[in-house]
N, C-alpha and C positions, 0 to 999 in steps of 0.2 A: 719790319715789324715782327716781333716775336711774342710768345706768351708772356715772357718775363717783362718786356717793355709795356705790353698792354696792361699787365697787373700793376706796374708802377704808376701808370696813368690813372688808373681807377682808385688804388688804395693809398698811394703816397703823394698824389698830385704832382708827379714828376713827368717830364717829357725828355726824350733822348735825341740829341742831334749829333751828327758827324761834323766836326769843325776842323779848321786849319790847324796844323801842328804849331804854328806860331801864335795862335790866339790865346790870350790870357783869360783868366776867370772874369776879370773886369770887362774885357772886350766882349766876351760872350754875353754877360749880363746886359750890357748896354745895347748890344745888337738885338737881343730877344725883346727887350723892353721897347725899343724903337720900332722894330719891324712888326710886332704883333700886338702892340698897345696893351701889354700886361705888366705886372710888377713881379719881379723875381725875388724870392727869399734867399736862395742859396744855389751855388753852382759847384759841382764836383766834376773832375775830369779824369779820364782813364786813357792811357795809350795802349792799344791792343797789340797783340803779337804780330799782326800783319802791318803795323805801323800807322794805323789810323787813330785819330783822337776822338773820343766820345765825350760829350758834355751831358751830364745829368742835371737838368735844370728844374729846381723845385719852385713852383709858383706860390705866391702868397695865398692864404686861405680864401680871400675874396675872388680869386680867379680860379677857373676850373681847367685843368690840363686836358680833360676829355673834350671840352668845347674847342680848345685850341687844336687838338688832334683832328677833330672833325673839319675845322676850317682849313687845315693843311692837307686834308684828304688821306690821312693815314688810318683813320678809324671809320 
């Protein structure tokens, strides 16, 4: 958890996950929706220099990323 990710949660309604390199955007969306009972608006991915894949998951306006982060224990 960094300052940037906590700002994303509060201002952009996004939460960041580290995912498998083989996971597609559709896989990530489906998994987040099923595991956490939320609706996903958009998924963006980034492969970092150290070879990990980050998924930036934007939730629909009726769901709050801060509430999900609290449930996950990251806030």
